[in-house]
C-alpha positions in Angstrom: -2.9 50.5 173.6 -6.5 49.3 173.0 -7.7 52.9 172.8 -5.0 53.7 170.3 -6.1 50.8 168.1 -9.7 51.8 168.4 -8.9 55.4 167.3 -7.0 54.1 164.3 -9.9 51.9 163.3 -12.4 54.8 163.6 -10.2 57.0 161.5 -10.5 54.7 158.6 -14.4 55.0 158.4 -14.6 58.5 157.0 -12.0 57.8 154.5 -13.9 54.7 153.2 -17.1 56.7 153.1 -15.5 59.5 151.0 -14.0 56.9 148.7 -17.4 55.2 148.3 -18.9 58.5 147.2 -16.1 59.0 144.7 -16.3 55.5 143.4 -20.1 55.7 142.9 -19.7 59.1 141.2 -17.8 57.3 138.4 -21.1 56.3 136.9 -22.1 60.0 136.6 -19.0 60.6 134.4 -20.4 58.2 131.8 -21.5 60.4 128.8 -25.0 60.1 127.3 -27.4 57.4 128.4 -25.7 55.6 131.3 -27.8 52.5 130.8 -26.8 52.3 127.2 -23.1 52.9 128.0 -23.1 50.1 130.6 -25.1 47.6 128.5 -23.1 48.4 125.3 -24.1 49.8 121.9 -25.3 46.4 120.6 -27.7 45.9 123.5 -31.3 45.4 122.9 -34.0 47.8 124.3 -34.9 45.0 126.8 -31.3 44.8 128.0 -31.1 48.6 128.4 -34.3 48.6 130.4 -33.0 45.8 132.6 -29.7 47.7 133.2 -31.7 50.9 134.0 -33.8 49.0 136.6 -30.8 47.0 138.0 -28.8 50.2 138.6 -31.8 52.3 139.7 -30.9 54.8 137.0 -34.5 55.9 136.8 -34.4 57.2 140.4 -32.6 60.2 142.1 -28.9 60.1 142.6 -29.0 59.8 146.3 -31.4 56.8 146.0 -29.0 55.2 143.5 -26.1 55.7 145.9 -28.0 54.2 148.8 -28.9 51.0 146.8 -25.3 50.8 145.5 -23.8 51.2 149.0 -26.2 48.7 150.4 -25.0 46.2 147.8 -21.4 46.9 148.7 -22.0 46.4 152.4 -23.4 43.0 151.5 -20.4 42.2 149.2 -22.5 42.6 146.1 -20.5 44.6 143.6 -22.6 43.7 140.6 -21.8 41.6 137.6 -19.3 42.1 134.8 -20.9 43.5 131.7 -18.8 41.2 129.5 -18.9 37.7 131.0 -21.7 38.2 133.5 -19.6 36.8 136.3 -19.9 38.2 139.9 -17.4 41.0 140.5 -17.1 40.1 144.2 -16.4 36.5 143.2 -13.7 37.4 140.8 -12.1 39.7 143.4 -12.3 37.0 146.0 -10.3 34.7 143.7 -7.7 37.2 142.5 -7.2 39.4 145.6 -5.2 36.8 147.5 -2.7 36.6 144.6 -2.2 40.4 144.7 -2.0 40.5 148.5 0.7 37.8 148.5 2.7 39.8 146.0 2.3 43.0 148.1 3.3 41.3 151.3 6.4 39.6 149.7 7.5 43.0 148.2 7.0 44.7 151.5 9.0 42.1 153.4 11.9 42.5 150.8 11.7 46.2 150.9 11.8 46.4 154.7 14.5 43.8 155.0 16.9 45.5 152.6 15.9 49.1 153.6 16.3 48.5 157.3 19.6 46.5 157.1 21.3 48.8 154.6 19.9 52.0 156.2 21.2 50.9 159.6 24.6 50.0 158.2 24.9 53.2 156.1 23.7 55.4 159.0 26.4 54.0 161.3 29.1 54.0 158.7 28.6 57.5 157.2 30.8 58.4 154.2 32.2 54.9 153.9 32.3 52.8 150.8 29.0 51.0 151.7 27.3 54.3 152.3 28.4 55.7 148.9 27.4 52.5 147.0 24.0 52.2 148.6 23.3 56.0 148.1 23.9 55.6 144.4 21.8 52.4 144.2 18.9 54.0 146.1 19.0 57.0 143.8 18.7 54.8 140.7 15.8 52.8 142.2 14.0 56.0 143.1 14.3 57.3 139.6 13.1 54.1 137.8 9.4 53.2 137.7 8.5 49.7 138.9 7.6 48.5 135.4 11.0 49.5 134.1 12.7 47.5 136.9 10.4 44.7 136.1 11.4 44.7 132.4 15.1 44.8 133.4 14.7 41.9 135.8 12.7 39.9 133.2 15.5 40.4 130.6 18.5 39.7 132.9 17.3 37.1 135.4 14.7 35.4 133.2 15.9 35.6 129.6 19.7 36.1 129.7 20.6 34.0 132.8 17.5 31.8 133.0 17.5 31.7 136.8 13.8 32.3 137.2 10.7 31.5 135.2 9.6 34.4 133.0 5.8 34.1 133.1 3.1 32.2 134.9 2.0 31.6 138.5 1.8 28.7 140.9 -0.5 28.6 144.0 1.3 28.7 147.3 -0.7 25.8 148.5 0.4 23.6 145.6 4.1 24.4 145.8 5.6 27.1 148.0 8.9 26.9 146.2 7.4 27.3 142.7 5.3 30.1 144.0 8.4 31.9 145.3 10.2 31.4 142.0 7.3 32.9 140.0 6.8 35.8 142.5 10.3 36.9 143.4 10.9 39.0 140.2 7.5 40.9 140.5 8.2 41.4 144.2 11.7 42.7 143.6 10.3 45.1 140.9 7.8 46.5 143.4 10.2 46.5 146.4 12.9 48.6 144.8 11.3 52.0 145.1 9.8 51.6 148.6 13.0 49.9 149.8 15.1 52.9 148.7 12.8 55.3 150.5 12.9 53.2 153.7 16.7 53.1 153.4 17.1 56.9 153.0 14.8 57.7 155.8 16.4 55.3 158.2 19.9 56.3 157.2 19.2 59.9 158.1 17.4 59.1 161.3 20.1 56.7 162.5 22.7 59.4 161.9 20.7 61.9 164.0 19.9 59.4 166.8 23.5 58.3 167.3 24.3 61.8 168.6 21.4 61.9 171.0 22.1 62.1 174.7 20.3 59.0 175.7 22.5 57.0 173.2 25.6 58.6 174.8 24.3 57.6 178.2 23.7 54.0 177.0 27.3 53.8 175.9 28.5 55.3 179.1 26.6 52.6 181.1 28.6 50.0 179.3 26.0 48.9 176.8 26.9 46.4 174.1 26.9 47.5 170.5 24.0 45.2 169.7 22.0 46.4 172.7 22.6 50.1 172.1 22.0 50.0 168.4 19.0 47.6 168.5 17.2 48.8 171.6 17.9 52.5 171.5 19.1 53.7 168.1 17.0 51.5 165.8 13.8 51.7 167.8 13.9 55.5 168.1 15.1 56.0 164.5 12.5 53.8 162.9 9.6 56.2 163.2 10.1 58.3 160.0 11.1 55.2 158.0 8.0 53.4 159.2 5.8 56.4 158.4 7.2 56.6 154.9 6.7 52.9 154.4 3.0 53.3 155.3 2.6 56.1 152.8 4.4 54.2 150.0 2.3 51.0 150.4 -0.2 52.8 148.0 2.7 52.8 145.5 3.2 49.1 145.9 -0.5 48.3 145.6 -1.0 50.5 142.6 2.2 49.2 141.0 0.8 45.6 141.0 -1.6 46.6 138.2 1.2 46.9 135.6 3.7 44.5 137.1 1.2 41.6 137.3 0.4 42.2 133.6 4.1 42.1 132.7 4.7 38.8 134.5 1.2 37.3 133.7 0.3 37.0 137.4 -3.4 36.3 137.6 -4.1 38.9 140.3 -6.2 42.1 140.3 -3.9 43.9 137.8 -4.8 42.1 134.6 -8.5 42.0 135.7 -8.6 45.7 136.3 -6.7 46.6 133.1 -9.1 44.6 131.0 -12.0 46.3 132.7 -10.6 49.8 132.0 -10.0 48.9 128.3 -13.5 47.6 128.0 -15.2 50.3 130.1 -16.5 47.6 132.5 -17.8 50.0 135.2 -18.8 47.5 137.9 -15.3 45.9 137.8 -13.6 49.3 137.9 -15.7 50.3 140.8 -15.0 47.1 142.7 -11.3 47.3 141.9 -11.0 50.8 143.2 -12.8 50.0 146.4 -10.7 46.9 146.9 -7.4 48.8 146.4 -8.4 51.6 148.7 -9.6 49.2 151.4 -6.3 47.3 151.2 -4.3 50.6 151.4 -6.3 51.7 154.4 -5.8 48.4 156.2 -2.0 48.3 155.5 -1.7 52.0 156.6 -3.6 51.2 159.8 -1.4 48.2 160.6 1.7 50.5 160.1 0.2 53.1 162.5 -0.5 50.4 165.1 3.1 49.1 164.7 4.4 52.6 165.1 2.3 53.0 168.3 4.0 49.9 169.7 7.5 51.3 168.9 6.7 54.8 170.1 4.8 55.1 173.4 4.4 58.9 172.9 1.9 58.2 170.1 -0.2 56.1 172.4 -0.2 58.8 175.1 -1.1 61.5 172.6 -4.0 59.5 171.2 
């Protein structure tokens, strides 16, 4: 298992390297004088000269990339062009908020997707199967921001069950934190939960007819033992793989959902940077999101390896 984890860790390195090249190349897409575009049209000649020196724009591209990469490896992502604050410092403050939202949404998606997928896979063409199929189809068709607006209108405005806007730190009050985060998490969990449900439903239906499941029943296995140990464990592979791929959807969806619910995470910070052409913040945000996606995907791969010994042997 240690070798399998090592291989997964090493596979992330080239991905991050390619992403770093793409992220750095964003500065080459800036039209005209790059130092003037970064400093702003109202900047003085001294400010433009300082920006040109700070970003090494007077040197070859590969030298610029090396200096930039060296800064990234030392957690120096530059300063915001608007408020002059450290980008790394702002990300350090806002990233835990976004990660907590992603984790809560993932837990909700897995809980509902696995439970309903298992029930629907066992009870094919029953009432619960038909209802969950329709519900999953609706969730797959609706973007997360549309679900967020519906939840905001129904649970927040009409029923008044949950607070509409704002955020409370988990350390200050876990209950208040959950009340503020449950609607954004549900908005993000709908799409990925529907995918997990459909994948697991199909896999459970196929696994129930396998010979090893029939043999388990013949040996007098209990329903809980056969379904939990044999059916669910062997059918969870495709669903878990789809979950790992869809984590990128959840992380990307936080940008809009956090803005809707006024959650002070990476979303509002990155949207403001895009509107204001704040290149250091955009670069830092892209790197952070890709790194989070790579880490989550790696954790899913490792979990898949625990569940499926064939993957460990193949690696």
